[in-house]
C-alpha positions as CSV (number, residue, x, y, z in Angstrom):
1,M,77.4,114.7,111.0
2,P,80.1,116.3,113.2
3,V,82.8,114.8,115.2
4,I,83.2,116.0,118.7
5,T,84.0,114.8,122.2
6,P,81.6,113.5,125.0
7,F,82.9,116.7,126.6
8,E,81.5,118.9,123.8
9,A,78.5,117.1,123.4
10,I,77.6,117.8,126.9
11,G,78.0,121.5,126.1
12,A,76.3,121.6,123.3
13,A,73.1,119.8,124.9
14,L,73.5,122.6,127.7
15,T,73.6,125.2,125.6
16,E,70.6,124.2,122.9
17,E,68.4,123.4,125.9
18,M,69.3,126.9,128.0
19,R,68.1,128.8,124.8
20,R,64.8,126.5,124.5
21,D,64.0,126.7,128.0
22,P,65.0,130.1,130.4
23,R,64.5,128.0,133.5
24,V,67.5,125.7,132.7
25,L,70.4,126.8,134.4
26,I,74.0,125.0,135.6
27,F,75.7,125.5,138.4
28,G,78.8,123.6,140.4
29,E,82.3,123.0,141.0
30,G,84.3,124.7,138.5
31,V,81.3,125.3,135.8
32,A,81.5,128.5,134.9
33,T,85.5,128.2,134.7
34,K,85.1,124.9,132.2
35,R,82.2,126.0,130.3
36,H,83.2,129.7,129.7
37,D,81.2,130.0,126.7
38,L,77.9,129.2,128.6
39,L,78.8,131.9,130.9
40,D,79.5,134.4,128.1
41,E,76.0,133.6,126.7
42,F,74.0,133.4,129.4
43,G,75.4,135.0,132.2
44,P,76.3,134.3,135.7
45,A,72.5,134.3,137.0
46,R,72.3,130.7,134.8
47,V,75.9,129.7,134.9
48,R,77.8,130.0,138.2
49,N,81.0,128.1,140.1
50,T,79.9,127.1,143.5
51,P,82.1,126.2,146.9
52,L,83.3,122.8,147.0
53,A,80.2,121.7,149.2
54,E,78.5,118.9,147.5
55,G,75.6,118.7,149.9
56,I,74.7,122.4,149.6
57,I,75.1,122.4,145.7
58,A,72.7,119.4,145.8
59,G,70.3,120.8,148.4
60,T,70.0,124.4,146.5
61,A,69.1,122.4,143.3
62,V,66.2,120.7,145.2
63,G,65.1,124.2,146.0
64,A,65.1,125.6,142.6
65,A,63.6,122.3,141.2
66,A,60.4,122.7,143.5
67,T,60.1,126.4,142.5
68,G,59.9,125.4,138.7
69,L,63.5,125.9,137.8
70,R,65.3,123.1,135.9
71,P,69.1,122.9,137.2
72,V,71.6,121.1,136.1
73,I,74.3,120.5,138.9
74,D,77.9,119.4,138.2
75,L,79.4,117.3,141.3
76,L,82.6,116.3,139.5
77,F,83.8,113.0,140.6
78,A,80.9,110.5,141.4
79,P,82.7,109.4,145.1
80,F,82.0,113.2,146.2
81,L,77.8,112.1,145.8
82,C,78.3,110.7,149.2
83,Y,78.2,114.3,150.5
84,A,74.8,114.8,149.0
85,M,73.2,111.3,149.4
86,D,70.5,113.4,152.1
87,Q,69.7,115.9,149.1
88,L,69.4,113.3,146.3
89,V,68.0,110.2,148.0
90,N,65.7,111.7,150.8
91,S,64.5,115.1,148.9
92,A,65.0,114.9,145.3
93,G,64.1,111.1,145.1
94,K,61.2,111.1,147.6
95,L,59.5,114.6,147.9
96,R,57.7,114.1,144.9
97,F,56.0,111.3,145.9
98,I,55.6,112.5,149.6
99,S,54.1,115.8,148.2
100,G,51.3,113.6,146.4
101,G,52.5,115.0,143.1
102,Q,51.9,118.4,144.0
103,F,55.9,119.3,143.5
104,A,58.0,117.8,140.7
105,F,62.2,118.0,140.7
106,P,63.3,118.1,137.2
107,M,67.1,118.2,138.5
108,V,70.3,116.6,136.7
109,T,73.5,115.8,138.5
110,L,76.6,115.1,136.5
111,A,79.2,113.2,137.8
112,M,82.4,111.7,136.4
113,T,83.4,108.1,137.3
114,G,85.3,105.2,136.1
115,G,89.0,104.7,135.1
116,G,91.2,106.3,132.7
117,W,92.8,109.4,134.3
118,G,94.3,108.0,137.5
119,V,92.9,110.0,140.0
120,G,92.9,107.5,142.7
121,A,90.6,105.7,144.6
122,Q,88.8,108.8,146.2
123,H,87.9,110.2,142.7
124,N,87.3,106.8,141.2
125,H,84.7,104.9,142.3
126,N,81.7,103.3,140.0
127,N,78.7,103.9,142.6
128,E,76.0,104.3,140.1
129,A,74.3,101.1,141.6
130,W,73.7,102.9,144.5
131,F,71.5,105.2,143.1
132,V,69.9,102.7,140.8
133,H,68.4,101.3,144.1
134,S,67.0,104.5,145.2
135,P,63.7,105.0,144.6
136,G,62.4,108.2,142.6
137,L,65.8,108.6,140.9
138,K,66.6,108.1,137.3
139,V,70.3,107.0,136.2
140,V,71.9,107.0,132.8
141,M,75.4,106.3,131.5
142,P,76.1,106.9,127.9
143,S,78.9,105.4,126.1
144,S,79.1,107.6,122.8
145,A,79.2,111.1,122.3
146,A,76.0,111.0,120.4
147,D,74.4,109.6,123.4
148,F,76.0,112.1,125.9
149,K,73.9,114.6,124.1
150,S,70.5,113.2,123.3
151,L,70.4,111.8,126.7
152,L,71.4,114.9,128.3
153,K,68.8,116.8,126.5
154,A,66.1,114.1,127.1
155,A,67.4,114.0,131.1
156,I,67.0,118.2,131.3
157,R,63.2,117.6,129.9
158,D,62.5,115.0,132.4
159,N,60.0,116.0,135.5
160,N,62.4,113.7,138.0
161,P,65.5,113.7,138.8
162,V,68.2,112.1,137.4
163,L,72.0,111.0,137.8
164,F,74.0,111.3,134.5
165,F,77.3,109.5,135.0
166,I,80.0,110.3,132.8
167,D,82.5,107.4,132.1
168,L,86.2,109.5,132.7
169,G,87.7,107.3,129.9
170,L,85.3,108.3,127.3
171,L,85.3,112.0,128.0
172,Y,87.6,113.0,125.0
173,Q,87.1,109.9,122.6
174,A,85.2,111.8,119.9
175,G,82.3,110.4,117.8
176,E,79.6,111.5,115.5
177,V,76.8,113.3,116.9
178,P,73.9,114.5,114.8
179,E,73.0,118.2,114.3
180,G,69.7,120.0,115.4
181,E,67.2,118.3,117.5
182,H,67.7,114.9,118.7
183,L,66.3,113.1,122.1
184,L,66.7,109.5,123.0
185,P,64.2,108.4,125.7
186,L,65.6,107.2,129.0
187,G,65.1,103.9,129.2
188,K,65.8,102.4,125.5
189,A,68.9,100.5,125.2
190,S,70.7,100.1,121.8
191,V,71.7,96.9,120.1
192,L,75.1,97.8,118.7
193,R,75.7,94.3,117.0
194,T,73.2,91.8,116.2
195,G,74.4,88.1,116.7
196,S,72.7,84.7,117.5
197,D,74.9,82.7,119.8
198,V,75.6,84.9,123.0
199,T,74.6,88.3,124.2
200,L,76.8,90.7,125.6
201,V,75.4,93.5,128.1
202,S,77.0,96.6,129.1
203,Y,77.2,100.1,129.7
204,G,79.9,103.0,129.5
205,K,83.3,102.3,128.6
206,T,82.6,98.6,128.9
207,V,80.6,98.5,126.0
208,H,83.4,99.2,123.8
209,A,85.0,96.1,125.7
210,C,82.1,94.2,124.6
211,L,82.4,95.2,121.1
212,A,86.2,94.5,120.7
213,A,84.9,90.8,122.4
214,A,82.1,90.4,119.6
215,Q,84.6,90.9,116.7
216,Q,87.0,88.4,118.7
217,L,84.5,85.9,118.7
218,A,83.1,86.3,115.1
219,E,86.9,85.4,114.3
220,A,86.1,81.9,116.3
221,A,82.9,81.8,114.4
222,I,80.6,83.0,117.5
223,S,78.0,85.3,116.6
224,A,77.6,87.6,119.8
225,E,75.0,90.4,120.3
226,V,76.0,93.7,121.8
227,I,73.6,95.7,124.0
228,D,74.3,99.1,125.4
229,L,72.2,100.0,128.5
230,R,72.6,103.6,127.9
231,S,69.8,104.1,131.0
232,L,69.9,101.9,134.2
233,K,67.1,103.1,135.5
234,P,64.6,102.8,134.1
235,L,66.1,99.5,132.7
236,D,65.0,98.4,129.0
237,E,64.3,95.0,130.5
238,E,62.6,94.0,127.2
239,A,65.5,94.7,125.0
240,I,67.4,92.0,127.3
241,M,64.9,89.5,127.6
242,A,64.3,89.5,123.4
243,S,68.0,88.9,122.9
244,V,67.9,86.1,125.5
245,H,65.2,84.3,123.6
246,K,67.1,84.9,120.6
247,T,70.8,83.9,121.7
248,G,70.1,81.6,125.1
249,R,73.4,83.0,126.5
250,L,74.1,86.1,128.4
251,V,77.4,87.8,129.7
252,V,76.9,90.7,131.6
253,A,80.1,93.1,132.2
254,H,80.4,96.5,134.1
255,E,83.6,98.6,135.4
256,A,81.4,98.6,138.9
257,A,81.7,96.0,141.6
258,K,80.4,92.9,140.6
259,M,78.8,92.5,144.2
260,A,75.2,94.0,144.2
261,G,76.1,95.4,140.8
262,V,73.7,96.3,138.1
263,G,74.7,93.0,136.3
264,A,73.2,91.1,139.4
265,E,69.7,92.8,138.7
266,I,70.0,92.0,134.8
267,A,70.7,88.2,136.2
268,A,68.4,87.9,138.5
269,Q,65.7,89.2,136.1
270,V,66.9,87.1,133.1
271,A,66.8,83.9,135.7
272,E,63.1,85.1,136.9
273,R,61.8,86.0,133.4
274,A,63.4,83.8,130.8
275,F,64.8,81.1,132.6
276,A,63.7,78.4,129.9
277,D,65.4,80.1,127.1
278,L,69.0,80.2,128.4
279,R,71.4,77.4,127.2
280,A,73.8,77.9,129.7
281,P,74.8,79.8,132.8
282,I,74.6,83.5,133.1
283,I,78.1,85.2,133.8
284,R,78.6,88.2,135.4
285,L,82.1,90.2,135.0
286,G,82.6,93.3,137.2
287,G,85.4,95.2,139.0
288,P,86.8,93.7,142.3
289,D,85.7,94.4,145.7
290,A,88.3,97.1,146.5
291,P,89.3,100.8,146.1
292,A,90.7,101.4,142.4
293,A,94.3,102.1,141.7
294,A,96.1,105.3,140.6
295,S,98.3,103.4,138.9
296,H,97.1,103.5,135.2
297,P,98.1,99.9,134.5
298,L,96.1,98.7,137.4
299,E,93.5,100.7,136.7
300,Q,93.0,99.2,133.4
301,A,93.4,95.8,135.0
302,Y,90.5,96.7,137.5
303,A,87.7,96.8,134.8
304,P,86.8,93.5,133.0
305,G,88.5,94.0,129.6
306,A,87.6,92.5,125.8
307,E,89.8,89.3,126.5
308,A,88.1,88.7,129.9
309,I,84.7,89.1,128.1
310,C,85.6,86.9,125.4
311,A,86.9,84.3,127.3
312,A,83.3,84.3,129.1
313,A,81.5,84.2,126.4
314,R,83.6,81.3,124.8
315,S,83.1,79.3,128.1
316,I,79.3,79.3,127.4
317,C,79.5,78.9,123.9
318,A,81.5,75.3,124.3
């Protein structure tokens, strides 16, 4: 399999889907500049730059989707989704329901999030839980180059609006990507490492911290199972429950703030559905209730690392 970066994987997914379906188009902030190969092949009618006007970009995409097109929009940094909340939440997320299913809204919104580039608080904010809480929207956040491509292709073909979050720290971390037609269903988690003593659940770059923690735990004779959610909504509840049934212990880790994060929902569901299987309290690890720092060392300290995840797991496996 070729080894490419997630940035390249996104480009490959867009190229394949635009060749396959003439209704697919992409527009947004700097799209035609950073994806000039798409512009060369598909032309300015399907690949175009826009002004820095997130609400207008998202509103245009909602209208395009309602007329039968399949737009992909790039709003760059996740905090600027604030400017498009009405269009994404009240229009894209609700109009299919309000219309009684007469209209579909097949649109994908790309947004970068998380630490890694030292871009400061107004560009670095893991706000994916906002959209998990919004009815009618789907939310994905991959951790590998292969999943970036496969999940983006699936998102483009979905008849619902999908928020596709790109973890900044992973954008240029190369990995193997299958060639040819390869899609992953939205809502299907991946068990990256099997184990019997404790379950580690995460998404985005924190998945790699969980894998590193699992290796450290193995050296201490603790067998950790690592689950990459990949899709936050729909959520693969069954994969989580099956793992907790086996291990009896759960640590959920993500870079987003711990308060009201995706980890809180997972902990609540496990407490409701698998309480009898638990042999220790559930532990949630997340970022602090504070804006992210621009300083690279402070930015790295902001997110749960392998050492913190390892310590949490050891505390409930004693």
